[in-house]
MDAnalysis code that builds the backbone (N, CA, C; Angstrom):
import MDAnalysis as mda
import numpy as np

u = mda.Universe.empty(627, n_residues=209, atom_resindex=np.repeat(np.arange(209), 3), trajectory=True)
u.add_TopologyAttr("name", ["N", "CA", "C"] * 209)
u.add_TopologyAttr("resid", np.arange(1, 210))
u.add_TopologyAttr("resname", ["MET", "ASN", "ARG", "CYS", "GLY", "LYS", "ILE", "ALA", "GLY", "THR", "VAL", "LEU", "LEU", "LEU", "THR", "SER", "LEU", "ALA", "TRP", "ALA", "GLY", "SER", "THR", "SER", "PHE", "ILE", "SER", "THR", "TRP", "LYS", "ASN", "PRO", "ASN", "PHE", "SER", "GLN", "LEU", "ASP", "VAL", "ALA", "GLY", "ARG", "LYS", "VAL", "ALA", "VAL", "PHE", "VAL", "ILE", "SER", "PRO", "ASP", "GLU", "SER", "MET", "ARG", "LEU", "GLY", "PRO", "GLU", "GLU", "THR", "LEU", "ALA", "THR", "GLU", "LEU", "ARG", "ASN", "ARG", "GLY", "VAL", "ASN", "CYS", "VAL", "ALA", "GLY", "TYR", "THR", "VAL", "LEU", "PRO", "ALA", "GLU", "LEU", "ALA", "LYS", "ASP", "GLN", "GLU", "LYS", "ALA", "LYS", "ALA", "PHE", "LEU", "GLN", "LYS", "VAL", "GLY", "LEU", "THR", "ASP", "ALA", "ILE", "LEU", "ILE", "ARG", "VAL", "VAL", "GLY", "LYS", "ASN", "GLU", "GLU", "LEU", "HIS", "TYR", "MET", "PRO", "GLY", "THR", "ALA", "TRP", "TYR", "ALA", "GLY", "PRO", "TYR", "TYR", "GLN", "SER", "PHE", "TRP", "GLY", "TYR", "TRP", "ASP", "TYR", "GLY", "TRP", "SER", "SER", "VAL", "TYR", "SER", "PRO", "GLY", "TYR", "VAL", "TYR", "SER", "ASN", "THR", "VAL", "VAL", "THR", "ILE", "GLU", "THR", "VAL", "MET", "PHE", "SER", "VAL", "GLU", "LYS", "ASN", "SER", "LEU", "MET", "TRP", "ALA", "GLY", "ALA", "SER", "ARG", "THR", "THR", "ASN", "PRO", "ASP", "GLU", "ASP", "ILE", "ARG", "LYS", "ALA", "VAL", "LYS", "ASP", "LEU", "ALA", "ASN", "ALA", "ALA", "GLY", "LYS", "ARG", "MET", "ARG", "LYS", "ASP", "GLY", "LEU", "LEU", "LYS", "LYS", "GLN"])
u.atoms.positions = np.array([
    [-5.444, -21.030, -15.143],
    [-4.092, -20.816, -14.619],
    [-3.636, -22.071, -13.878],
    [-2.413, -22.585, -14.184],
    [-1.933, -23.771, -13.506],
    [-1.480, -23.453, -12.089],
    [-1.131, -24.530, -11.346],
    [-0.788, -24.361, -9.930],
    [0.427, -23.457, -9.755],
    [1.452, -23.646, -10.576],
    [2.660, -22.814, -10.466],
    [2.343, -21.354, -10.748],
    [1.467, -21.122, -11.733],
    [1.091, -19.751, -12.057],
    [0.353, -19.086, -10.920],
    [-0.548, -19.856, -10.257],
    [-1.299, -19.307, -9.130],
    [-0.368, -18.956, -7.981],
    [0.601, -19.843, -7.721],
    [1.537, -19.579, -6.624],
    [2.353, -18.332, -6.926],
    [2.835, -18.212, -8.156],
    [3.619, -17.036, -8.538],
    [2.784, -15.767, -8.428],
    [1.513, -15.853, -8.877],
    [0.635, -14.686, -8.791],
    [0.360, -14.282, -7.360],
    [0.167, -15.284, -6.496],
    [-0.085, -14.991, -5.079],
    [1.105, -14.313, -4.443],
    [2.300, -14.824, -4.730],
    [3.514, -14.215, -4.183],
    [3.648, -12.774, -4.651],
    [3.353, -12.519, -5.939],
    [3.445, -11.165, -6.472],
    [2.478, -10.229, -5.767],
    [1.229, -10.670, -5.541],
    [0.248, -9.818, -4.886],
    [0.652, -9.537, -3.450],
    [1.073, -10.575, -2.724],
    [1.478, -10.376, -1.336],
    [2.681, -9.457, -1.250],
    [3.605, -9.621, -2.193],
    [4.773, -8.742, -2.213],
    [4.351, -7.312, -2.488],
    [3.351, -7.140, -3.358],
    [2.898, -5.793, -3.684],
    [2.162, -5.141, -2.526],
    [1.605, -5.954, -1.617],
    [0.854, -5.408, -0.496],
    [1.674, -5.370, 0.789],
    [2.931, -5.752, 0.735],
    [3.750, -5.800, 1.945],
    [5.025, -4.998, 1.744],
    [5.457, -4.310, 2.780],
    [6.660, -3.497, 2.666],
    [7.339, -3.339, 4.005],
    [8.650, -3.013, 3.932],
    [9.444, -2.946, 5.152],
    [9.171, -1.671, 5.937],
    [9.015, -0.561, 5.251],
    [8.815, 0.697, 5.949],
    [7.356, 0.956, 6.251],
    [7.086, 2.043, 6.952],
    [5.707, 2.399, 7.254],
    [5.030, 2.984, 6.021],
    [3.705, 2.888, 6.000],
    [2.929, 3.376, 4.872],
    [2.729, 4.875, 4.976],
    [2.828, 5.578, 3.870],
    [2.542, 7.009, 3.852],
    [1.611, 7.317, 2.690],
    [0.573, 8.104, 2.965],
    [-0.364, 8.493, 1.915],
    [0.141, 9.750, 1.224],
    [0.224, 9.698, -0.099],
    [0.723, 10.828, -0.861],
    [-0.414, 11.756, -1.295],
    [-1.648, 11.250, -1.269],
    [-2.805, 12.102, -1.582],
    [-4.067, 11.462, -1.034],
    [-5.002, 12.287, -0.585],
    [-6.299, 11.798, -0.109],
    [-7.389, 12.786, -0.522],
    [-8.629, 12.297, -0.521],
    [-9.785, 13.149, -0.830],
    [-10.973, 12.672, -0.016],
    [-11.702, 13.607, 0.565],
    [-12.921, 13.285, 1.304],
    [-14.098, 13.977, 0.653],
    [-15.182, 13.246, 0.480],
    [-16.398, 13.805, -0.094],
    [-17.007, 14.804, 0.893],
    [-17.115, 16.077, 0.519],
    [-17.647, 17.087, 1.436],
    [-19.120, 16.874, 1.792],
    [-19.796, 16.000, 1.047],
    [-21.209, 15.734, 1.331],
    [-21.413, 14.742, 2.473],
    [-20.309, 14.167, 2.951],
    [-20.391, 13.224, 4.064],
    [-19.807, 13.857, 5.314],
    [-20.596, 13.801, 6.395],
    [-20.094, 14.294, 7.672],
    [-19.298, 13.183, 8.343],
    [-18.875, 13.424, 9.555],
    [-18.095, 12.433, 10.289],
    [-18.877, 11.138, 10.435],
    [-18.244, 10.031, 10.132],
    [-18.916, 8.740, 10.089],
    [-18.889, 8.066, 11.452],
    [-20.055, 7.650, 11.911],
    [-20.168, 6.863, 13.141],
    [-20.270, 5.403, 12.727],
    [-19.254, 4.604, 13.072],
    [-19.215, 3.219, 12.608],
    [-20.183, 2.310, 13.348],
    [-20.749, 2.796, 14.446],
    [-21.695, 1.964, 15.204],
    [-22.913, 1.647, 14.328],
    [-23.291, 0.369, 14.305],
    [-24.456, -0.048, 13.541],
    [-24.207, -0.211, 12.057],
    [-22.959, -0.054, 11.611],
    [-22.649, -0.184, 10.200],
    [-21.922, -1.501, 9.953],
    [-22.038, -2.015, 8.751],
    [-21.353, -3.244, 8.375],
    [-20.475, -2.966, 7.158],
    [-19.187, -3.199, 7.334],
    [-18.197, -2.854, 6.308],
    [-17.557, -4.137, 5.773],
    [-17.265, -4.159, 4.495],
    [-16.521, -5.264, 3.890],
    [-15.266, -4.713, 3.229],
    [-14.205, -5.497, 3.283],
    [-12.937, -5.124, 2.653],
    [-12.718, -6.011, 1.433],
    [-12.447, -5.376, 0.294],
    [-12.197, -6.120, -0.942],
    [-10.817, -5.765, -1.491],
    [-10.013, -6.773, -1.755],
    [-8.779, -6.596, -2.522],
    [-9.122, -6.959, -3.955],
    [-8.999, -6.018, -4.855],
    [-9.425, -6.239, -6.236],
    [-8.415, -7.121, -6.956],
    [-8.836, -8.353, -7.209],
    [-8.015, -9.334, -7.928],
    [-8.947, -10.363, -8.547],
    [-8.703, -10.780, -9.780],
    [-9.582, -11.757, -10.418],
    [-9.457, -13.153, -9.826],
    [-8.391, -13.421, -9.097],
    [-8.166, -14.738, -8.508],
    [-8.521, -14.689, -7.027],
    [-9.583, -15.397, -6.637],
    [-10.056, -15.346, -5.261],
    [-8.993, -15.799, -4.266],
    [-8.137, -16.747, -4.668],
    [-7.118, -17.241, -3.756],
    [-6.123, -16.151, -3.368],
    [-6.005, -15.122, -4.193],
    [-5.099, -14.023, -3.895],
    [-5.722, -13.002, -2.944],
    [-7.047, -13.107, -2.735],
    [-7.724, -12.135, -1.879],
    [-7.761, -12.569, -0.420],
    [-7.716, -13.874, -0.185],
    [-8.031, -14.404, 1.137],
    [-7.202, -13.797, 2.258],
    [-5.881, -13.928, 2.181],
    [-5.019, -13.455, 3.259],
    [-5.130, -11.965, 3.532],
    [-4.913, -11.110, 2.511],
    [-4.996, -9.665, 2.740],
    [-6.360, -9.196, 3.244],
    [-7.452, -9.726, 2.665],
    [-8.787, -9.298, 3.094],
    [-9.060, -9.703, 4.542],
    [-8.724, -10.937, 4.875],
    [-8.983, -11.424, 6.226],
    [-8.152, -10.664, 7.254],
    [-6.896, -10.403, 6.923],
    [-6.022, -9.697, 7.860],
    [-6.499, -8.270, 8.088],
    [-6.868, -7.576, 7.014],
    [-7.323, -6.203, 7.155],
    [-8.663, -6.134, 7.895],
    [-9.556, -7.087, 7.605],
    [-10.841, -7.120, 8.312],
    [-10.620, -7.333, 9.807],
    [-9.677, -8.201, 10.154],
    [-9.361, -8.444, 11.564],
    [-8.816, -7.182, 12.224],
    [-7.933, -6.482, 11.516],
    [-7.372, -5.239, 12.060],
    [-8.472, -4.209, 12.313],
    [-9.430, -4.108, 11.411],
    [-10.508, -3.131, 11.579],
    [-11.464, -3.553, 12.695],
    [-11.716, -4.849, 12.824],
    [-12.551, -5.314, 13.943],
    [-11.874, -5.005, 15.279],
    [-10.563, -5.116, 15.310],
    [-9.825, -4.775, 16.531],
    [-9.949, -3.298, 16.882],
    [-10.352, -2.497, 15.895],
    [-10.539, -1.062, 16.105],
    [-12.016, -0.706, 16.280],
    [-12.856, -1.710, 16.475],
    [-14.266, -1.470, 16.761],
    [-15.171, -1.379, 15.563],
    [-14.668, -1.729, 14.376],
    [-15.485, -1.669, 13.161],
    [-16.045, -3.059, 12.874],
    [-17.351, -3.141, 12.594],
    [-17.973, -4.403, 12.204],
    [-17.592, -4.673, 10.748],
    [-16.512, -5.426, 10.574],
    [-15.934, -5.585, 9.240],
    [-15.762, -7.057, 8.892],
    [-16.002, -7.384, 7.631],
    [-15.830, -8.748, 7.145],
    [-14.930, -8.724, 5.912],
    [-14.274, -9.847, 5.665],
    [-13.472, -9.994, 4.449],
    [-14.402, -10.140, 3.255],
    [-14.101, -9.461, 2.179],
    [-14.980, -9.457, 1.018],
    [-15.267, -10.825, 0.436],
    [-14.261, -11.716, 0.447],
    [-14.472, -13.023, -0.166],
    [-15.524, -13.852, 0.561],
    [-15.824, -13.502, 1.828],
    [-16.818, -14.258, 2.591],
    [-18.248, -13.869, 2.218],
    [-18.409, -12.733, 1.548],
    [-19.762, -12.298, 1.174],
    [-19.966, -12.228, -0.337],
    [-18.878, -12.333, -1.091],
    [-19.011, -12.245, -2.543],
    [-17.990, -13.156, -3.218],
    [-18.440, -14.258, -3.827],
    [-17.525, -15.154, -4.554],
    [-16.867, -14.416, -5.721],
    [-15.633, -14.794, -6.019],
    [-14.869, -14.104, -7.065],
    [-15.565, -14.153, -8.418],
    [-16.258, -15.270, -8.721],
    [-16.871, -15.408, -10.038],
    [-18.032, -14.438, -10.249],
    [-18.519, -13.825, -9.169],
    [-19.627, -12.872, -9.295],
    [-19.150, -11.422, -9.291],
    [-17.871, -11.210, -9.038],
    [-17.362, -9.846, -8.866],
    [-17.582, -8.980, -10.109],
    [-17.500, -9.585, -11.298],
    [-17.631, -8.808, -12.521],
    [-19.068, -8.743, -13.040],
    [-19.977, -9.374, -12.314],
    [-21.398, -9.297, -12.664],
    [-22.053, -8.317, -11.697],
    [-22.259, -7.097, -12.135],
    [-22.712, -6.031, -11.243],
    [-24.040, -6.341, -10.572],
    [-25.004, -6.853, -11.319],
    [-26.327, -7.109, -10.761],
    [-26.284, -8.208, -9.703],
    [-25.540, -9.276, -9.969],
    [-25.432, -10.358, -8.989],
    [-24.646, -9.907, -7.762],
    [-23.600, -9.118, -7.999],
    [-22.817, -8.608, -6.878],
    [-23.674, -7.704, -6.002],
    [-24.485, -6.865, -6.634],
    [-25.361, -5.961, -5.891],
    [-26.361, -6.738, -5.052],
    [-26.908, -7.803, -5.615],
    [-27.884, -8.617, -4.885],
    [-27.239, -9.297, -3.679],
    [-26.029, -9.801, -3.846],
    [-25.326, -10.464, -2.756],
    [-25.032, -9.494, -1.623],
    [-24.542, -8.311, -1.967],
    [-24.141, -7.351, -0.932],
    [-25.360, -6.772, -0.212],
    [-26.449, -6.596, -0.920],
    [-27.678, -6.137, -0.278],
    [-28.225, -7.195, 0.667],
    [-28.086, -8.455, 0.274],
    [-28.604, -9.551, 1.083],
    [-27.911, -9.645, 2.431],
    [-26.601, -9.342, 2.465],
    [-25.854, -9.442, 3.728],
    [-25.930, -8.144, 4.536],
    [-26.639, -7.146, 4.033],
    [-26.831, -5.900, 4.770],
    [-25.604, -5.019, 4.834],
    [-24.800, -5.036, 3.780],
    [-23.582, -4.233, 3.756],
    [-23.924, -2.749, 3.630],
    [-23.332, -1.927, 4.478],
    [-23.565, -0.481, 4.402],
    [-22.411, 0.248, 3.728],
    [-21.178, -0.262, 3.925],
    [-19.996, 0.417, 3.391],
    [-18.980, -0.615, 2.901],
    [-18.085, -0.175, 2.039],
    [-17.052, -1.075, 1.518],
    [-15.745, -0.330, 1.333],
    [-14.655, -1.022, 1.665],
    [-13.312, -0.503, 1.434],
    [-12.679, -1.370, 0.356],
    [-12.205, -0.740, -0.714],
    [-11.584, -1.462, -1.817],
    [-10.118, -1.070, -1.918],
    [-9.274, -2.081, -2.110],
    [-7.832, -1.864, -2.194],
    [-7.339, -2.411, -3.524],
    [-6.518, -1.623, -4.194],
    [-6.011, -2.030, -5.499],
    [-4.576, -1.555, -5.678],
    [-3.710, -2.469, -6.115],
    [-2.336, -2.091, -6.441],
    [-2.355, -1.393, -7.797],
    [-1.911, -0.140, -7.840],
    [-1.977, 0.623, -9.088],
    [-0.601, 0.861, -9.699],
    [0.451, 0.514, -8.973],
    [1.778, 0.707, -9.541],
    [2.852, -0.010, -8.754],
    [3.796, -0.578, -9.479],
    [4.967, -1.182, -8.853],
    [6.129, -1.030, -9.816],
    [7.134, -0.294, -9.428],
    [8.251, -0.054, -10.323],
    [9.557, 0.116, -9.550],
    [10.637, 0.081, -10.278],
    [11.962, 0.241, -9.690],
    [12.454, 1.660, -9.950],
    [12.971, 2.302, -8.904],
    [13.590, 3.615, -9.033],
    [15.099, 3.467, -8.841],
    [15.855, 3.908, -9.833],
    [17.311, 3.834, -9.747],
    [17.877, 5.128, -9.198],
    [18.852, 5.012, -8.329],
    [19.510, 6.169, -7.736],
    [21.023, 6.017, -7.882],
    [21.697, 7.118, -8.151],
    [23.150, 7.085, -8.282],
    [23.786, 7.847, -7.131],
    [24.699, 7.175, -6.431],
    [25.459, 7.805, -5.364],
    [26.839, 8.130, -5.927],
    [27.137, 9.431, -6.146],
    [28.417, 9.786, -6.773],
    [29.600, 9.441, -5.880],
    [30.710, 9.181, -6.529],
    [31.933, 8.892, -5.785],
    [32.496, 10.151, -5.143],
    [33.352, 9.967, -4.179],
    [33.995, 11.081, -3.482],
    [35.493, 10.855, -3.443],
    [36.224, 11.941, -3.384],
    [37.681, 11.848, -3.344],
    [38.225, 12.702, -2.216],
    [39.276, 12.244, -1.590],
    [39.961, 13.000, -0.546],
    [41.380, 13.281, -1.023],
    [41.832, 14.517, -0.859],
    [43.142, 14.920, -1.356],
    [44.018, 15.368, -0.191],
    [45.282, 15.059, -0.272],
    [46.236, 15.460, 0.769],
    [47.541, 15.917, 0.125],
    [48.149, 16.940, 0.681],
    [49.446, 17.421, 0.223],
    [49.346, 18.390, -0.934],
    [50.384, 19.207, -1.159],
    [50.403, 20.156, -2.283],
    [50.546, 19.405, -3.603],
    [50.059, 20.021, -4.696],
    [50.180, 19.372, -5.990],
    [50.263, 20.413, -7.097],
    [50.726, 19.999, -8.240],
    [50.858, 20.767, -9.467],
    [51.992, 21.801, -9.458],
    [52.298, 22.392, -8.316],
    [53.355, 23.397, -8.321],
    [54.738, 22.784, -8.574],
    [54.896, 21.535, -8.187],
    [56.204, 20.902, -8.349],
    [56.032, 19.418, -8.596],
    [57.084, 18.811, -9.112],
    [57.058, 17.381, -9.383],
    [56.778, 16.597, -8.127],
    [57.475, 16.913, -7.039],
    [57.304, 16.144, -5.815],
    [55.971, 16.442, -5.126],
    [55.513, 17.684, -5.366],
    [54.191, 18.000, -4.822],
    [53.104, 17.168, -5.496],
    [53.199, 17.075, -6.848],
    [52.203, 16.263, -7.555],
    [52.389, 14.777, -7.231],
    [53.669, 14.396, -7.036],
    [53.945, 13.015, -6.645],
    [53.189, 12.663, -5.367],
    [53.259, 13.574, -4.378],
    [52.520, 13.345, -3.126],
    [51.021, 13.276, -3.372],
    [50.526, 14.179, -4.220],
    [49.097, 14.208, -4.518],
    [48.644, 12.901, -5.167],
    [49.395, 12.467, -6.172],
    [49.021, 11.274, -6.909],
    [49.003, 10.025, -6.052],
    [49.914, 9.920, -5.121],
    [50.012, 8.725, -4.306],
    [49.172, 8.790, -3.034],
    [48.786, 10.002, -2.625],
    [48.058, 10.090, -1.358],
    [46.564, 10.364, -1.523],
    [46.099, 10.647, -2.780],
    [44.666, 10.858, -2.972],
    [43.938, 9.527, -2.856],
    [42.746, 9.580, -2.269],
    [41.925, 8.387, -2.080],
    [40.586, 8.611, -2.749],
    [40.152, 7.670, -3.547],
    [38.888, 7.816, -4.270],
    [37.961, 6.658, -3.952],
    [36.725, 7.008, -3.601],
    [35.703, 6.001, -3.370],
    [34.743, 6.040, -4.554],
    [34.673, 4.980, -5.355],
    [33.841, 5.021, -6.567],
    [32.356, 5.130, -6.250],
    [31.614, 5.722, -7.159],
    [30.165, 5.820, -6.993],
    [29.497, 4.482, -7.244],
    [28.209, 4.418, -6.954],
    [27.481, 3.179, -7.162],
    [26.007, 3.491, -7.408],
    [25.329, 2.530, -7.995],
    [23.907, 2.660, -8.304],
    [23.124, 1.700, -7.415],
    [22.005, 2.186, -6.837],
    [21.128, 1.305, -6.071],
    [19.682, 1.554, -6.490],
    [18.833, 0.574, -6.229],
    [17.437, 0.692, -6.661],
    [16.484, 0.507, -5.485],
    [15.322, 1.130, -5.576],
    [14.240, 0.962, -4.618],
    [13.008, 0.453, -5.357],
    [12.332, -0.519, -4.776],
    [11.058, -0.960, -5.309],
    [9.964, -0.074, -4.730],
    [9.212, 0.571, -5.578],
    [8.179, 1.507, -5.153],
    [6.804, 0.936, -5.480],
    [5.953, 0.817, -4.461],
    [4.606, 0.280, -4.620],
    [3.583, 1.370, -4.313],
    [2.630, 1.552, -5.201],
    [1.548, 2.515, -4.991],
    [0.233, 1.752, -4.874],
    [-0.494, 2.010, -3.791],
    [-1.767, 1.321, -3.536],
    [-2.891, 2.345, -3.397],
    [-3.996, 2.063, -4.049],
    [-5.181, 2.910, -3.965],
    [-6.160, 2.298, -2.964],
    [-6.593, 3.107, -1.996],
    [-7.587, 2.674, -1.010],
    [-8.785, 3.600, -1.110],
    [-9.960, 3.041, -1.342],
    [-11.173, 3.851, -1.471],
    [-12.252, 3.293, -0.556],
    [-13.076, 4.194, -0.007],
    [-14.186, 3.779, 0.850],
    [-15.481, 4.330, 0.282],
    [-16.434, 3.429, 0.073],
    [-17.722, 3.796, -0.502],
    [-18.847, 3.561, 0.488],
    [-19.876, 4.393, 0.384],
    [-21.146, 4.102, 1.022],
    [-21.926, 3.244, 0.035],
    [-22.135, 1.975, 0.389],
    [-22.888, 1.082, -0.487],
    [-24.357, 1.506, -0.507],
    [-24.863, 1.960, 0.645],
    [-26.261, 2.399, 0.749],
    [-26.562, 3.531, -0.225],
    [-25.642, 4.508, -0.284],
    [-25.871, 5.688, -1.116],
    [-25.166, 5.607, -2.462],
    [-24.422, 4.497, -2.686],
    [-23.706, 4.316, -3.939],
    [-22.814, 5.519, -4.235],
    [-22.023, 5.930, -3.221],
    [-21.239, 7.147, -3.362],
    [-19.878, 7.003, -2.695],
    [-18.876, 7.602, -3.320],
    [-17.525, 7.598, -2.766],
    [-17.453, 8.528, -1.558],
    [-16.937, 8.003, -0.453],
    [-16.767, 8.813, 0.758],
    [-15.342, 9.316, 0.918],
    [-14.365, 8.443, 0.609],
    [-12.966, 8.814, 0.842],
    [-12.075, 8.021, -0.098],
    [-10.983, 8.646, -0.542],
    [-10.027, 7.962, -1.407],
    [-8.621, 8.407, -1.051],
    [-7.690, 7.495, -1.170],
    [-6.310, 7.836, -0.876],
    [-5.339, 6.962, -1.650],
    [-4.177, 7.521, -1.951],
    [-3.112, 6.772, -2.611],
    [-1.911, 6.740, -1.676],
    [-1.416, 5.552, -1.393],
    [-0.258, 5.400, -0.512],
    [0.939, 4.923, -1.311],
    [2.111, 5.244, -0.804],
    [3.349, 4.913, -1.504],
    [4.358, 4.368, -0.496],
    [5.074, 3.358, -0.901],
    [6.095, 2.794, -0.026],
    [7.237, 2.227, -0.850],
    [8.330, 1.866, -0.174],
    [9.499, 1.360, -0.883],
    [9.964, 0.036, -0.302],
    [10.630, -0.723, -1.150],
    [11.299, -1.962, -0.756],
    [10.385, -2.952, -0.030],
    [9.481, -3.594, -0.776],
    [8.540, -4.534, -0.154],
    [9.224, -5.772, 0.409],
    [8.615, -6.322, 1.461],
    [9.017, -7.629, 1.961],
    [7.793, -8.537, 1.983],
    [7.866, -9.677, 2.611],
    [6.761, -10.628, 2.567],
    [6.012, -10.742, 3.895],
    [6.159, -9.778, 4.775],
    [5.455, -9.808, 6.062],
    [4.073, -9.200, 5.865],
    [3.126, -10.000, 5.355],
    [1.820, -9.479, 4.972],
    [1.042, -8.951, 6.163],
    [1.142, -9.605, 7.331],
    [0.389, -9.161, 8.502],
    [0.837, -7.776, 8.947],
    [2.137, -7.571, 9.003],
    [2.652, -6.261, 9.392],
    [2.289, -5.213, 8.351],
    [2.351, -5.601, 7.071],
    [2.046, -4.664, 5.995],
    [0.607, -4.177, 6.070],
    [-0.323, -5.115, 6.245],
    [-1.740, -4.746, 6.298],
    [-2.036, -3.941, 7.555],
    [-1.396, -4.280, 8.663],
    [-1.575, -3.508, 9.888],
    [-1.094, -2.073, 9.685],
    [0.044, -1.909, 9.012],
    [0.548, -0.566, 8.706],
    [-0.436, 0.203, 7.828],
    [-1.006, -0.507, 6.846],
    [-1.974, 0.145, 5.961],
    [-3.208, 0.574, 6.736],
    [-3.712, -0.293, 7.628],
    [-4.888, 0.043, 8.432],
    [-4.597, 1.239, 9.337],
    [-3.429, 1.242, 9.952],
    [-3.054, 2.362, 10.826],
    [-2.969, 3.669, 10.050],
    [-2.284, 3.608, 8.905],
    [-2.100, 4.824, 8.109],
    [-3.417, 5.335, 7.544],
    [-4.252, 4.412, 7.039],
    [-5.542, 4.823, 6.472],
    [-6.444, 5.412, 7.551],
    [-6.492, 4.749, 8.714],
    [-7.314, 5.275, 9.805],
    [-6.858, 6.644, 10.249],
    [-5.553, 6.827, 10.324],
    [-5.004, 8.123, 10.737],
    [-5.387, 9.218, 9.763],
    [-5.285, 8.935, 8.456],
    [-5.637, 9.944, 7.453],
    [-7.135, 10.189, 7.402],
    [-7.955, 9.144, 7.596],
    [-9.400, 9.339, 7.614],
    [-9.826, 10.202, 8.789],
    [-9.157, 10.024, 9.936],
    [-9.459, 10.881, 11.084],
    [-8.990, 12.306, 10.823],
    [-7.821, 12.446, 10.243],
    [-7.310, 13.781, 9.929],
    [-8.200, 14.486, 8.917],
    [-8.729, 13.738, 7.949],
    [-9.605, 14.329, 6.926],
    [-11.028, 14.542, 7.407],
    [-11.334, 14.077, 8.638],
    [-12.643, 14.329, 9.221],
    [-13.698, 13.289, 8.917],
    [-13.313, 12.154, 8.327],
    [-14.308, 11.125, 8.033],
    [-14.611, 10.280, 9.266],
    [-13.588, 10.003, 10.080],
    [-13.759, 9.209, 11.304],
    [-13.476, 10.069, 12.522],
    [-14.058, 9.671, 13.637],
    [-13.826, 10.372, 14.895],
    [-12.391, 10.183, 15.339],
    [-11.823, 11.228, 15.921],
    [-10.465, 11.124, 16.442],
    [-10.481, 10.275, 17.717],
    [-9.433, 9.469, 17.854],
    [-9.340, 8.606, 19.021],
    [-8.846, 9.389, 20.228],
])
C-alpha cells in the first residue's frame, strides 16, 4: 500500500472509531460460566483488528490508557504483538504467553452505512376556501408551505469482545451503535471505554463502582 493509501485508510479507521454522540450498546452477552472478574493481578491487552499496524497505534494506545486510568493493568496490543504475526496463530500464541497476558479485549468495526431520512413538508392554511371565489382567493394567497427535505446519518457499528486468554474462552461480547462520526479519536475511545465498562458492570462481569 502506498503512502496516500495508508493515510486514507488511517483516516477511514479513525473516522469509524470516532463519533459525536455518546456510545450505546444495542446488544451484549456474558458467559454464565464466568463469575465477577477481579482485575487485580491480571494483565489485559487491547487489540483493534486491522491488517495495517499503523492503523492500530492510536486507538489501542488511547483505550489502554483509559483502562489504566480505571485501575486495569492494560497494554496496547501492538506493543506485545507485531502486525505481521497476527494471522499466525501459533506465533501469536507464543508471544502472548511470553508476556503473561491473562485477558484480551478485541475491537472490530463491523458496519458503516448511511441511513436516509425524509422530513415531510408542512402547510399552514388561513381563511375560508372553496365555498366562494374570494374565499378560495384568500386561501390560495395566504397558505404557506414548507417543503420537505432528506437528511442522512452515518451509522457505525462496533463489536467489542473480551476473552480469557488463559482459558481460551469468551467472557463478554457487545455491539455498539452510533451516528454521525467525527475525528475526535480520544473522546470517541473514552466514550467507548465508559460505555463498555458500564455495560460490563451491569452484566455482572465487573464490580460496580
